[in-house]
DSSP file (Angstrom, degrees, kcal/mol; ACC not computed):
  #  RESIDUE AA STRUCTURE BP1 BP2  ACC     N-H-->O    O-->H-N    N-H-->O    O-->H-N    TCO  KAPPA ALPHA  PHI   PSI    X-CA   Y-CA   Z-CA
    1    1 A M              0   0    0      0, 0.0     2,-0.7     0, 0.0     3,-0.1   0.000 360.0 360.0 360.0 138.9   15.9  -17.2  149.7
    2    2 A N    >   -     0   0    0      1,-0.2     3,-1.6     2,-0.0     4,-0.1  -0.803 360.0-158.4 -89.9 113.4   16.8  -20.1  151.9
    3    3 A W  G >  S+     0   0    0     -2,-0.7     3,-1.6     1,-0.3     4,-0.3   0.728  86.6  70.4 -67.4 -20.8   20.1  -19.3  153.6
    4    4 A S  G 3  S+     0   0    0      1,-0.3     3,-0.4     2,-0.1    -1,-0.3   0.709  93.0  58.5 -69.6 -16.7   20.8  -23.0  154.2
    5    5 A D  G X> S+     0   0    0     -3,-1.6     3,-1.0     1,-0.2     4,-0.8   0.412  75.3 101.4 -88.4   2.8   21.3  -23.4  150.5
    6    6 A A  G X4>S+     0   0    0     -3,-1.6     5,-0.8     1,-0.3     3,-0.7   0.873  81.4  47.7 -58.7 -40.4   24.2  -20.8  150.4
    7    7 A G  G >45S+     0   0    0     -3,-0.4     3,-0.5    -4,-0.3    -1,-0.3   0.706 108.1  56.5 -73.5 -18.9   26.9  -23.5  150.3
    8    8 A Q  G <45S+     0   0    0     -3,-1.0    -1,-0.2     1,-0.2    -2,-0.2   0.573  94.9  65.6 -89.2  -9.7   25.2  -25.4  147.5
    9    9 A Q  G <<5S-     0   0    0     -4,-0.8    -1,-0.2    -3,-0.7    -2,-0.1   0.387 115.5-104.6 -92.9   3.5   25.0  -22.5  145.1
   10   10 A G  T < 5S+     0   0    0     -3,-0.5    70,-1.8    -4,-0.1     2,-0.4   0.403  98.3  86.6  89.2  -3.2   28.8  -22.2  144.6
   11   11 A M  E   < -A   79   0A   0     -5,-0.8    -2,-0.3    68,-0.3     2,-0.3  -0.985  67.0-146.2-135.1 123.9   29.0  -19.1  146.8
   12   12 A A  E     -A   78   0A   0     66,-2.8    66,-2.5    -2,-0.4     2,-0.4  -0.651  14.7-141.1 -88.0 143.3   29.3  -19.1  150.5
   13   13 A Q  E     +A   77   0A   0     -2,-0.3    36,-2.5    64,-0.2     2,-0.3  -0.893  22.8 174.5-111.2 136.0   27.7  -16.4  152.6
   14   14 A F  E     -AB  76  48A   0     62,-1.9    62,-3.3    -2,-0.4     2,-0.4  -0.867  24.3-130.8-132.1 163.6   29.2  -14.7  155.6
   15   15 A I  E     -AB  75  47A   0     32,-3.1    32,-1.7    -2,-0.3     2,-0.4  -0.976  17.3-169.3-120.0 131.7   28.4  -11.8  158.0
   16   16 A H  E     -A   74   0A   0     58,-2.4    58,-2.7    -2,-0.4     2,-0.4  -0.985  11.6-147.6-120.8 127.3   30.9   -9.1  158.8
   17   17 A L  E     +A   73   0A   0     -2,-0.4     2,-0.3    28,-0.2    56,-0.2  -0.773  27.1 166.3 -94.6 138.1   30.2   -6.6  161.7
   18   18 A F  E     -A   72   0A   0     54,-2.6    54,-2.7    -2,-0.4     2,-0.2  -0.956  42.2 -81.5-148.5 164.4   31.6   -3.1  161.3
   19   19 A D  E >   -A   71   0A   0     -2,-0.3     3,-2.0    52,-0.2    52,-0.2  -0.469  35.6-132.5 -68.2 133.3   31.3    0.4  162.7
   20   20 A A  G >  S+     0   0    0     50,-3.0     3,-1.5     1,-0.3     4,-0.3   0.743 102.4  70.3 -62.1 -23.6   28.4    2.3  161.3
   21   21 A R  G 3  S+     0   0    0     49,-0.3    -1,-0.3     1,-0.3     3,-0.2   0.705  96.2  53.9 -66.4 -17.8   30.6    5.3  160.6
   22   22 A H  G <> S+     0   0    0     -3,-2.0     4,-2.2     1,-0.2    -1,-0.3   0.311  75.7 105.0 -97.9   8.2   32.3    3.3  157.8
   23   23 A E  H <> S+     0   0    0     -3,-1.5     4,-2.6     1,-0.2     5,-0.2   0.913  78.8  48.5 -58.9 -47.1   29.1    2.4  155.9
   24   24 A R  H  > S+     0   0    0     -4,-0.3     4,-2.0    -3,-0.2    -1,-0.2   0.920 113.3  46.3 -61.9 -44.0   29.6    4.9  153.0
   25   25 A S  H  > S+     0   0    0     -4,-0.2     4,-3.1     1,-0.2     5,-0.3   0.853 112.8  50.6 -69.1 -32.5   33.2    3.8  152.4
   26   26 A I  H  X S+     0   0    0     -4,-2.2     4,-2.1     2,-0.2    -2,-0.2   0.908 110.5  48.8 -70.7 -41.3   32.3    0.1  152.5
   27   27 A R  H  < S+     0   0    0     -4,-2.6    -2,-0.2    -5,-0.2    -1,-0.2   0.892 120.2  38.8 -61.6 -38.2   29.5    0.6  150.1
   28   28 A R  H  < S+     0   0    0     -4,-2.0    -2,-0.2    -5,-0.2    -1,-0.2   0.908 135.7  12.7 -80.0 -44.7   31.8    2.5  147.7
   29   29 A G  H  < S-     0   0    0     -4,-3.1    -3,-0.2     1,-0.3    -2,-0.2   0.395  97.0-123.9-120.8   2.7   35.1    0.6  148.1
   30   30 A G     <  -     0   0    0     -4,-2.1     2,-0.6    -5,-0.3    -1,-0.3  -0.374  50.5 -42.4  84.5-167.7   34.3   -2.7  149.8
   31   31 A I  B     -D  122   0B   0     91,-2.0    91,-2.6    -2,-0.1     2,-0.2  -0.897  58.2-152.2-106.3 120.0   36.0   -4.0  153.0
   32   32 A R        -     0   0    0     -2,-0.6     2,-0.6    89,-0.2    11,-0.1  -0.517  17.4-115.9 -88.7 157.8   39.7   -3.5  153.3
   33   33 A V        -     0   0    0     -2,-0.2     2,-0.8    11,-0.1    11,-0.1  -0.835  22.3-145.6 -92.0 123.1   42.1   -5.7  155.3
   34   34 A R        -     0   0    0     -2,-0.6     2,-0.4     9,-0.4     9,-0.4  -0.814  17.2-156.0 -89.4 113.5   43.8   -3.8  158.1
   35   35 A R        +     0   0    0     -2,-0.8     2,-0.3     7,-0.1     5,-0.1  -0.752  15.1 178.0 -94.2 134.5   47.2   -5.2  158.4
   36   36 A T        -     0   0    0     -2,-0.4     6,-0.1     3,-0.4     3,-0.1  -0.940  33.9-132.7-131.5 155.9   49.1   -4.9  161.6
   37   37 A K  S    S+     0   0    0     -2,-0.3    -1,-0.1     1,-0.2    -2,-0.0   0.855 105.1  48.1 -73.0 -35.3   52.5   -6.1  162.8
   38   38 A W  S    S+     0   0    0     -3,-0.1     2,-0.6     2,-0.0    -1,-0.2   0.627  98.0  75.1 -86.8 -13.5   51.3   -7.6  166.1
   39   39 A R        -     0   0    0      1,-0.1    -3,-0.4    -3,-0.1     3,-0.2  -0.880  55.6-169.1-105.0 125.7   48.3   -9.5  164.7
   40   40 A L  S    S+     0   0    0     -2,-0.6     2,-1.5     1,-0.2    -1,-0.1   0.806  77.4  69.6 -78.5 -30.2   49.1  -12.8  162.8
   41   41 A D        +     0   0    0      2,-0.0     2,-0.3    -6,-0.0    -1,-0.2  -0.576  66.7 173.2 -93.1  74.4   45.5  -13.2  161.5
   42   42 A N        +     0   0    0     -2,-1.5     2,-0.3    -3,-0.2    -7,-0.1  -0.658  34.1  77.5 -80.2 136.6   45.2  -10.4  159.0
   43   43 A G  S    S-     0   0    0     -9,-0.4     2,-0.6    -2,-0.3    -9,-0.4  -0.945  87.2 -49.6 156.2-173.0   42.1  -10.5  157.0
   44   44 A V  E     -E  118   0C   0     74,-3.0    74,-2.8    76,-0.4     2,-0.3  -0.842  52.0-137.7 -94.2 120.7   38.4   -9.7  157.1
   45   45 A F  E     +E  117   0C   0     -2,-0.6     2,-0.3    72,-0.2   -28,-0.2  -0.634  39.2 151.0 -80.7 133.1   36.7  -11.2  160.2
   46   46 A A  E     -E  116   0C   0     70,-2.9    70,-2.5    -2,-0.3   -30,-0.2  -0.884  36.3-136.8-149.9 176.5   33.4  -12.8  159.5
   47   47 A H  E     -B   15   0A   0    -32,-1.7   -32,-3.1    -2,-0.3    68,-0.1  -0.991  36.0-100.2-141.7 140.5   30.9  -15.5  160.5
   48   48 A P  E     -B   14   0A   0      0, 0.0     2,-0.6     0, 0.0   -34,-0.3  -0.277  37.3-110.9 -61.3 144.1   29.0  -17.9  158.3
   49   49 A Q        +     0   0    0    -36,-2.5     2,-0.2    27,-0.1   -36,-0.2  -0.665  52.1 166.0 -73.4 119.4   25.4  -17.1  157.6
   50   50 A T        -     0   0    0     -2,-0.6   -47,-0.1     2,-0.3     6,-0.1  -0.666  52.5-100.6-125.2-178.4   23.3  -19.8  159.4
   51   51 A E  S    S+     0   0    0     -2,-0.2    -2,-0.0     1,-0.1   -47,-0.0   0.629 101.2  84.1 -78.3 -13.8   19.7  -20.2  160.4
   52   52 A N     >  -     0   0    0      1,-0.2     4,-2.1     2,-0.0    -2,-0.3  -0.813  60.9-165.6 -96.4 108.3   20.5  -19.2  164.0
   53   53 A P  H  > S+     0   0    0      0, 0.0     4,-1.8     0, 0.0    -1,-0.2   0.818  89.5  55.8 -65.6 -29.2   20.5  -15.3  164.3
   54   54 A I  H  4 S+     0   0    0      1,-0.2    83,-0.1     2,-0.2    -2,-0.0   0.913 110.5  45.0 -67.0 -41.3   22.2  -15.5  167.7
   55   55 A L  H >4 S+     0   0    0      1,-0.2     3,-1.0     2,-0.2    -1,-0.2   0.878 110.6  55.3 -67.8 -38.2   25.1  -17.4  166.2
   56   56 A N  H 3< S+     0   0    0     -4,-2.1     3,-0.2     1,-0.2    -2,-0.2   0.887 120.5  28.7 -62.4 -40.2   25.2  -15.1  163.2
   57   57 A H  T >< S+     0   0    0     -4,-1.8     3,-1.7     1,-0.2    80,-0.4  -0.030  80.8 127.3-112.1  29.3   25.6  -12.0  165.3
   58   58 A Q  T <  S+     0   0    0     -3,-1.0    81,-0.7     1,-0.3     4,-0.5   0.768  71.1  53.7 -62.4 -28.1   27.4  -13.5  168.3
   59   59 A W  T 3> S+     0   0    0     -3,-0.2     4,-2.4    -4,-0.2    -1,-0.3   0.551  85.1  89.6 -83.3  -6.6   30.3  -11.1  168.2
   60   60 A M  H <> S+     0   0    0     -3,-1.7     4,-2.2     1,-0.2     5,-0.2   0.911  86.7  45.1 -61.1 -47.2   28.1   -8.0  168.3
   61   61 A R  H  > S+     0   0    0     76,-1.7     4,-2.4    -4,-0.4    -1,-0.2   0.901 113.3  50.2 -66.5 -40.8   27.9   -7.6  172.1
   62   62 A E  H  > S+     0   0    0     -4,-0.5     4,-2.0    75,-0.2     5,-0.2   0.909 111.7  48.2 -64.8 -42.0   31.6   -8.2  172.7
   63   63 A L  H  X S+     0   0    0     -4,-2.4     4,-2.4     1,-0.2     5,-0.4   0.899 113.6  46.9 -65.9 -40.0   32.5   -5.6  170.0
   64   64 A R  H  X S+     0   0    0     -4,-2.2     4,-2.0    -5,-0.2    -2,-0.2   0.879 110.7  52.9 -69.0 -36.8   30.1   -3.0  171.4
   65   65 A R  H  < S+     0   0    0     -4,-2.4    -2,-0.2    -5,-0.2    -1,-0.2   0.918 117.2  36.8 -65.3 -42.9   31.3   -3.6  175.0
   66   66 A R  H  < S+     0   0    0     -4,-2.0    -2,-0.2    -5,-0.2    -1,-0.2   0.886 134.0  20.8 -78.1 -39.7   34.9   -3.1  174.1
   67   67 A Q  H  < S-     0   0    0     -4,-2.4    -3,-0.2    -5,-0.2    -2,-0.2   0.591  87.0-134.2-111.8 -12.7   34.6   -0.3  171.6
   68   68 A G     <  +     0   0    0     -4,-2.0     2,-0.2    -5,-0.4    -4,-0.2   0.846  50.6 156.9  63.8  34.9   31.2    1.3  172.2
   69   69 A L        -     0   0    0     -6,-0.4     2,-0.7   -50,-0.0    -1,-0.2  -0.545  51.4-123.7 -94.2 154.9   30.4    1.3  168.5
   70   70 A Q        -     0   0    0     -2,-0.2   -50,-3.0    -6,-0.0     2,-0.3  -0.901  44.5-150.6 -90.3 120.5   27.1    1.4  166.7
   71   71 A L  E     -A   19   0A   0     -2,-0.7     2,-0.3   -52,-0.2   -52,-0.2  -0.681  21.6-172.9-104.0 147.5   27.4   -1.7  164.5
   72   72 A L  E     -A   18   0A   0    -54,-2.7   -54,-2.6    -2,-0.3     2,-0.4  -0.854  19.4-132.5-122.3 163.9   26.1   -2.6  161.2
   73   73 A A  E     -AC  17 131A   0     58,-3.1    58,-2.7    -2,-0.3     2,-0.5  -0.949   9.5-157.4-121.0 140.7   26.3   -6.0  159.5
   74   74 A A  E     -AC  16 130A   0    -58,-2.7   -58,-2.4    -2,-0.4     2,-0.6  -0.970  12.0-143.5-115.1 129.3   27.3   -6.8  155.9
   75   75 A R  E     -AC  15 129A   0     54,-2.9    53,-2.9    -2,-0.5    54,-1.1  -0.845  25.9-165.3 -92.9 121.3   26.3  -10.0  154.2
   76   76 A L  E     -AC  14 127A   0    -62,-3.3   -62,-1.9    -2,-0.6     2,-0.4  -0.718  14.8-156.8-108.6 153.3   29.1  -11.2  152.0
   77   77 A R  E     +A   13   0A   0     49,-2.2   -64,-0.2    -2,-0.3    -2,-0.0  -0.980  19.9 166.3-131.4 121.6   29.3  -13.8  149.3
   78   78 A I  E     -A   12   0A   0    -66,-2.5   -66,-2.8    -2,-0.4    44,-0.0  -0.897  45.1 -81.0-128.2 159.9   32.6  -15.4  148.3
   79   79 A P  E >   -A   11   0A   0      0, 0.0     3,-1.3     0, 0.0    19,-0.4  -0.279  33.7-127.0 -61.6 144.3   33.3  -18.5  146.2
   80   80 A D  T 3  S+     0   0    0    -70,-1.8    19,-1.8     1,-0.2    18,-0.6   0.813 107.5  55.2 -58.0 -32.6   33.0  -21.9  147.9
   81   81 A T  T 3  S+     0   0    0    -71,-0.3    -1,-0.2    16,-0.2     2,-0.1   0.509  79.6 114.4 -85.7  -4.1   36.5  -22.9  146.9
   82   82 A E  S <  S-     0   0    0     -3,-1.3    16,-1.6     1,-0.1     2,-0.3  -0.447  70.4-118.4 -70.2 138.1   38.2  -19.9  148.4
   83   83 A L  E     +F   97   0C   0     14,-0.2     2,-0.3    -2,-0.1    14,-0.2  -0.615  40.7 167.0 -80.9 132.6   40.6  -20.7  151.3
   84   84 A V  E     -F   96   0C   0     12,-3.4    12,-2.5    -2,-0.3     2,-0.4  -0.863  33.8-116.5-133.8 167.5   39.7  -19.2  154.7
   85   85 A R  E     -FG  95 117C   0     32,-2.2    32,-3.1    -2,-0.3     2,-0.4  -0.926  31.6-176.4-109.1 136.0   40.9  -19.7  158.3
   86   86 A V  E     +FG  94 116C   0      8,-2.4     8,-3.1    -2,-0.4     2,-0.3  -0.987  23.5 100.9-133.6 141.7   38.4  -20.9  160.8
   87   87 A G  E     - G   0 115C   0     28,-1.9    28,-2.6    -2,-0.4     6,-0.1  -0.957  66.1 -51.6 168.9 179.0   38.7  -21.5  164.6
   88   88 A K  E >   - G   0 114C   0      4,-0.4     3,-1.7    -2,-0.3    26,-0.2  -0.378  69.5 -85.1 -72.5 154.0   38.1  -20.2  168.1
   89   89 A Y  T 3  S+     0   0    0     24,-1.7    -1,-0.1     1,-0.3     3,-0.1  -0.376 114.7   7.6 -59.1 135.6   39.1  -16.7  169.0
   90   90 A N  T 3  S+     0   0    0      1,-0.2     2,-0.3    -3,-0.1    -1,-0.3   0.717 112.0 103.6  61.0  25.1   42.8  -16.7  170.1
   91   91 A A  S <  S-     0   0    0     -3,-1.7    -1,-0.2     1,-0.0     2,-0.1  -0.815  84.7 -77.3-124.8 169.5   43.3  -20.3  169.1
   92   92 A T        -     0   0    0     -2,-0.3    -4,-0.4    -3,-0.1     2,-0.3  -0.391  50.0-136.8 -67.0 146.1   45.0  -21.9  166.1
   93   93 A K        -     0   0    0     -6,-0.1     2,-0.4    -2,-0.1    -6,-0.2  -0.781   2.7-131.9-108.3 148.1   43.0  -21.7  163.0
   94   94 A L  E     -F   86   0C   0     -8,-3.1    -8,-2.4    -2,-0.3     2,-0.7  -0.769  18.3-131.5 -92.6 142.0   42.4  -24.4  160.3
   95   95 A V  E     +F   85   0C   0     -2,-0.4     2,-0.3   -10,-0.2   -10,-0.2  -0.868  46.7 148.4 -95.1 115.9   42.8  -23.5  156.7
   96   96 A L  E     -F   84   0C   0    -12,-2.5   -12,-3.4    -2,-0.7     2,-0.1  -0.848  51.1 -88.0-137.1 169.4   39.7  -24.7  154.8
   97   97 A T  E  >  -F   83   0C   0     -2,-0.3     4,-2.2   -14,-0.2   -14,-0.2  -0.425  45.1-108.6 -73.6 161.8   37.6  -23.8  151.9
   98   98 A A  H  > S+     0   0    0    -16,-1.6     4,-1.7   -18,-0.6   -17,-0.2   0.890 120.2  50.9 -60.8 -40.2   34.7  -21.4  152.5
   99   99 A A  H  > S+     0   0    0    -19,-1.8     4,-1.7     1,-0.2    -1,-0.2   0.904 110.5  48.6 -65.2 -40.8   32.1  -24.2  152.1
  100  100 A A  H  > S+     0   0    0    -20,-0.4     4,-2.3     1,-0.2    -1,-0.2   0.857 107.2  56.6 -67.5 -34.3   34.0  -26.5  154.5
  101  101 A A  H  X S+     0   0    0     -4,-2.2     4,-2.1     2,-0.2    -1,-0.2   0.889 105.1  51.3 -64.1 -38.8   34.2  -23.6  157.1
  102  102 A I  H  X S+     0   0    0     -4,-1.7     4,-2.3     1,-0.2    -1,-0.2   0.916 110.0  50.1 -62.8 -42.2   30.4  -23.3  157.0
  103  103 A G  H  X S+     0   0    0     -4,-1.7     4,-2.1     1,-0.2    -2,-0.2   0.888 108.5  52.4 -62.5 -40.0   30.1  -27.0  157.6
  104  104 A V  H  X S+     0   0    0     -4,-2.3     4,-1.0     1,-0.2    -1,-0.2   0.924 111.4  46.3 -62.1 -44.7   32.6  -26.8  160.6
  105  105 A V  H  < S+     0   0    0     -4,-2.1     3,-0.3     1,-0.2    -2,-0.2   0.907 113.9  48.0 -66.4 -41.5   30.6  -24.0  162.2
  106  106 A R  H  < S+     0   0    0     -4,-2.3    -1,-0.2     1,-0.2    -2,-0.2   0.856 119.5  37.6 -67.8 -34.8   27.2  -25.8  161.7
  107  107 A E  H  < S+     0   0    0     -4,-2.1    -1,-0.2    -5,-0.2    -2,-0.2   0.461  87.5 117.9 -98.7  -1.6   28.4  -29.1  163.0
  108  108 A H     <  -     0   0    0     -4,-1.0    -3,-0.0    -3,-0.3    -4,-0.0  -0.386  64.6-136.0 -68.4 142.3   30.6  -27.8  165.9
  109  109 A S  S    S+     0   0    0      1,-0.3    -1,-0.1    -2,-0.1    -4,-0.0   0.820 100.8  21.4 -69.2 -30.5   29.6  -28.9  169.4
  110  110 A D        +     0   0    0      1,-0.1    -1,-0.3     2,-0.0    -3,-0.1  -0.703  69.2 170.4-136.7  83.3   30.2  -25.4  170.7
  111  111 A P    >   +     0   0    0      0, 0.0     3,-1.8     0, 0.0     2,-0.3   0.595  44.2 108.9 -76.2  -8.6   30.1  -22.8  167.8
  112  112 A L  T 3  S+     0   0    0      1,-0.3     3,-0.1   -24,-0.0    32,-0.1  -0.510  82.7  24.8 -68.2 131.3   30.1  -19.8  170.1
  113  113 A G  T 3  S+     0   0    0      1,-0.4   -24,-1.7    -2,-0.3    -1,-0.3   0.334  90.2 130.6  95.8  -6.1   33.5  -18.0  169.8
  114  114 A L  E <   - G   0  88C   0     -3,-1.8    -1,-0.4   -26,-0.2     2,-0.3  -0.536  33.2-176.8 -77.4 147.4   34.2  -19.4  166.4
  115  115 A E  E     - G   0  87C   0    -28,-2.6   -28,-1.9    -2,-0.2     2,-0.4  -0.983  19.3-143.7-141.9 154.1   35.4  -16.9  163.7
  116  116 A V  E     -EG  46  86C   0    -70,-2.5   -70,-2.9    -2,-0.3     2,-0.6  -0.966  11.5-156.8-117.6 134.0   36.3  -17.1  160.1
  117  117 A I  E     -EG  45  85C   0    -32,-3.1   -32,-2.2    -2,-0.4   -72,-0.2  -0.953   2.5-157.7-115.5 118.3   39.1  -15.0  158.6
  118  118 A I  E     -E   44   0C   0    -74,-2.8   -74,-3.0    -2,-0.6     2,-1.0  -0.855  14.8-145.1 -92.9 115.6   39.0  -14.2  154.9
  119  119 A P  S    S+     0   0    0      0, 0.0     2,-0.3     0, 0.0   -76,-0.1   0.019  71.4  50.3 -81.1  34.1   42.6  -13.4  154.0
  120  120 A R  S    S-     0   0    0     -2,-1.0   -76,-0.4   -76,-0.1    -2,-0.1  -0.956  92.1 -81.6-154.4 170.2   41.8  -10.7  151.4
  121  121 A A        -     0   0    0     -2,-0.3     2,-0.5   -88,-0.1   -89,-0.2  -0.397  40.5-124.0 -73.9 156.4   39.7   -7.6  150.9
  122  122 A I  B     -D   31   0B   0    -91,-2.6   -91,-2.0    -2,-0.1    -1,-0.0  -0.918  22.6-136.0-105.5 123.0   36.1   -7.9  150.0
  123  123 A A    >   -     0   0    0     -2,-0.5     3,-1.6   -93,-0.2     4,-0.4  -0.377  22.9-111.8 -74.3 155.2   35.0   -6.1  146.8
  124  124 A P  G >  S+     0   0    0      0, 0.0     3,-1.3     0, 0.0    -1,-0.1   0.840 116.4  58.3 -58.2 -34.1   31.8   -4.0  146.7
  125  125 A H  G 3  S+     0   0    0      1,-0.2    -2,-0.0     3,-0.0   -95,-0.0   0.661  98.6  60.8 -72.8 -12.6   30.1   -6.4  144.3
  126  126 A E  G <  S+     0   0    0     -3,-1.6   -49,-2.2   -50,-0.0     2,-0.7   0.525  84.0  91.4 -87.5  -6.6   30.6   -9.2  146.9
  127  127 A I  E <   -C   76   0A   0     -3,-1.3   -51,-0.2    -4,-0.4     3,-0.1  -0.811  53.3-177.3 -91.0 114.1   28.6   -7.4  149.5
  128  128 A L  E     -     0   0A   0    -53,-2.9     2,-0.3    -2,-0.7    -1,-0.2   0.894  63.4 -10.4 -78.5 -41.9   25.0   -8.5  149.2
  129  129 A A  E     -C   75   0A   0    -54,-1.1   -54,-2.9     2,-0.0     2,-0.4  -0.994  48.3-147.8-157.5 150.9   23.4   -6.3  151.8
  130  130 A I  E     +C   74   0A   0     -2,-0.3     2,-0.3   -56,-0.2   -56,-0.2  -0.998  36.5 158.5-120.7 128.1   24.2   -3.9  154.6
  131  131 A Y  E     -C   73   0A   0    -58,-2.7   -58,-3.1    -2,-0.4    -2,-0.0  -0.945  46.3-103.2-146.9 162.9   21.7   -3.9  157.5
  132  132 A R        -     0   0    0     -2,-0.3   -60,-0.1   -60,-0.2    -2,-0.0  -0.820  46.2-118.9 -88.1 120.3   21.3   -3.1  161.1
  133  133 A P        -     0   0    0      0, 0.0     3,-0.1     0, 0.0   -62,-0.0  -0.230  26.6-110.3 -58.4 151.6   21.3   -6.3  163.2
  134  134 A P  S    S-     0   0    0      0, 0.0     2,-0.3     0, 0.0    -2,-0.0   0.860  80.3 -35.3 -57.2 -44.0   18.0   -7.0  165.0
  135  135 A K  S    S-     0   0    0    -78,-0.0     2,-0.5     0, 0.0   -75,-0.1  -0.964  79.0 -63.9-166.4 173.8   19.4   -6.4  168.6
  136  136 A V        +     0   0    0     -2,-0.3     2,-0.3   -76,-0.1   -78,-0.1  -0.584  61.0 164.6 -73.5 120.0   22.5   -6.9  170.7
  137  137 A T        +     0   0    0     -2,-0.5   -76,-1.7   -80,-0.4     2,-0.3  -0.836  26.0  55.5-127.1 167.6   23.1  -10.6  171.1
  138  138 A G  S    S-     0   0    0     -2,-0.3     2,-0.2   -78,-0.2   -79,-0.1  -0.704  81.5 -46.3 112.4-161.5   26.1  -12.6  172.2
  139  139 A W        -     0   0    0    -81,-0.7    -2,-0.1    -2,-0.3     5,-0.0  -0.588  31.2-139.8-109.6 169.5   28.3  -12.7  175.3
  140  140 A R  S    S+     0   0    0      2,-0.4    -1,-0.1    -2,-0.2   -75,-0.0   0.854  92.9   0.9 -98.0 -42.5   30.0  -10.0  177.4
  141  141 A F  S    S-     0   0    0      1,-0.5    -2,-0.1   -76,-0.0     3,-0.0   0.776 131.1 -23.5-115.6 -46.1   33.4  -11.4  178.3
  142  142 A Y  S >  S-     0   0    0      1,-0.0     3,-2.1     0, 0.0    -1,-0.5  -0.945  73.5 -90.6-161.7 163.2   33.6  -14.9  176.7
  143  143 A P  T 3  S+     0   0    0      0, 0.0     3,-0.4     0, 0.0   -30,-0.1   0.791 123.1  44.0 -56.1 -33.6   31.0  -17.4  175.5
  144  144 A A  T 3  S+     0   0    0      1,-0.2     4,-0.0   -32,-0.1    -5,-0.0   0.180  84.0 102.4 -96.4  19.0   30.8  -19.4  178.8
  145  145 A A    X   +     0   0    0     -3,-2.1     3,-2.2     2,-0.1    -1,-0.2   0.626  44.1 119.2 -78.8 -13.0   30.7  -16.3  181.0
  146  146 A R  T 3  S+     0   0    0     -3,-0.4     3,-0.1     1,-0.3    -7,-0.0  -0.324  85.9   7.7 -61.1 126.6   27.0  -16.3  181.7
  147  147 A G  T 3  S+     0   0    0      1,-0.3     2,-0.4    -2,-0.1    -1,-0.3   0.371 107.5 105.8  86.2  -4.4   26.3  -16.7  185.4
  148  148 A R  S <  S-     0   0    0     -3,-2.2    -1,-0.3    -4,-0.0    -3,-0.0  -0.874  70.1-124.4-109.2 141.3   30.0  -16.3  186.4
  149  149 A K        -     0   0    0     -2,-0.4     3,-0.1    -3,-0.1     2,-0.0  -0.610  34.0-111.7 -78.0 141.9   31.4  -13.3  188.0
  150  150 A P        -     0   0    0      0, 0.0    -1,-0.1     0, 0.0     2,-0.1  -0.344  41.8 -86.5 -69.8 156.4   34.4  -11.8  186.2
  151  151 A C        -     0   0    0      1,-0.1    15,-0.1     5,-0.1    16,-0.0  -0.381  33.9-153.1 -61.6 137.1   37.8  -11.9  187.7
  152  152 A G        +     0   0    0     15,-0.1    16,-2.3    -3,-0.1    17,-0.4   0.347  51.8 119.8 -98.1   5.9   38.4   -9.0  190.0
  153  153 A C  S  > S-     0   0    0     14,-0.2     4,-1.6    15,-0.1     5,-0.1  -0.321  72.5-118.5 -73.3 157.5   42.2   -8.8  189.8
  154  154 A E  H  > S+     0   0    0      1,-0.2     4,-0.5     2,-0.2    -1,-0.1   0.839 110.8  56.4 -65.1 -33.8   43.8   -5.6  188.5
  155  155 A Y  H >4 S+     0   0    0      1,-0.2     3,-0.7     2,-0.2    -1,-0.2   0.935 110.0  42.9 -64.8 -46.3   45.4   -7.4  185.5
  156  156 A C  H 34 S+     0   0    0      1,-0.2    -1,-0.2     3,-0.0    -2,-0.2   0.809 120.9  40.9 -71.0 -29.7   42.2   -8.8  184.1
  157  157 A Q  H >< S+     0   0    0     -4,-1.6     3,-1.2     2,-0.1     2,-0.4   0.285  79.0 132.3-104.2  10.0   40.2   -5.6  184.6
  158  158 A R  T << S-     0   0    0     -3,-0.7    -3,-0.0    -4,-0.5    -4,-0.0  -0.486  84.8  -6.4 -69.3 119.4   42.8   -3.0  183.5
  159  159 A G  T 3  S+     0   0    0     -2,-0.4    -1,-0.3     1,-0.3    -2,-0.1   0.454  97.1 134.8  80.6   0.8   41.3   -0.5  181.1
  160  160 A E    X   -     0   0    0     -3,-1.2     3,-1.6     1,-0.1    -1,-0.3  -0.516  67.3 -92.3 -80.6 150.9   37.9   -2.2  180.8
  161  161 A P  T 3  S+     0   0    0      0, 0.0    -1,-0.1     0, 0.0   -96,-0.0  -0.400 109.9   3.1 -61.0 136.9   34.7   -0.2  181.0
  162  162 A F  T >> S+     0   0    0      1,-0.1     3,-0.7    -2,-0.1     4,-0.6   0.735  86.8 142.9  60.1  26.5   33.4    0.0  184.6
  163  163 A S  H X>  +     0   0    0     -3,-1.6     4,-1.7     1,-0.2     3,-0.6   0.770  56.7  69.7 -70.3 -24.8   36.4   -2.0  185.8
  164  164 A R  H 34 S+     0   0    0      1,-0.2    -1,-0.2    -4,-0.2    -2,-0.0   0.867  95.7  55.0 -61.4 -34.8   36.6    0.0  189.0
  165  165 A R  H <4 S+     0   0    0     -3,-0.7    -1,-0.2     1,-0.2    -2,-0.2   0.812 112.5  42.6 -65.7 -30.0   33.4   -1.6  190.2
  166  166 A L  H << S+     0   0    0     -3,-0.6    -2,-0.2    -4,-0.6    -1,-0.2   0.717  86.7 107.7 -92.4 -22.6   34.8   -5.1  189.7
  167  167 A R     <  -     0   0    0     -4,-1.7   -14,-0.2     1,-0.1   -15,-0.1  -0.278  46.7-166.7 -64.7 141.7   38.3   -4.7  191.1
  168  168 A T              0   0    0    -16,-2.3    -1,-0.1     1,-0.1   -15,-0.1   0.396 360.0 360.0-106.1  -0.3   39.0   -6.4  194.4
  169  169 A D              0   0    0    -17,-0.4    -1,-0.1     0, 0.0   -16,-0.1   0.492 360.0 360.0 -78.1 360.0   42.4   -4.7  195.3
């Protein structure tokens, strides 16, 4: 199957990364939305399926660095006309259809750090496949961090893994 045709078939395809310990419950009951009081963007976090595997699994390294999880990926299919939110992490999100969100990610000048939030649970029949991503890809701290040393102040490194090595105080 040609993944570039996903938006033309009436169903948009996305990738959701999750903890491998939840595989059985996701296969059985789908992906639930974890609602929290402090997070405004409640929903299922995903990224559009594109031809670029680094772009598809860009959040993998950041999630593993922070949580130390063994991750799996679920390929999802939702209707093109469904409304989703798309934008950079910790930035305001645009409300677009799923098909338009795929177009935004493909045509964006810097697609690293973009995320799509599907504001509802994903049913088991909407999950096309669950697989182990090929390898750890992505960034460690933020998309443009390559070649830059992280900030050594106590505020930026508080509670991070191996932060004692980086602190300058």
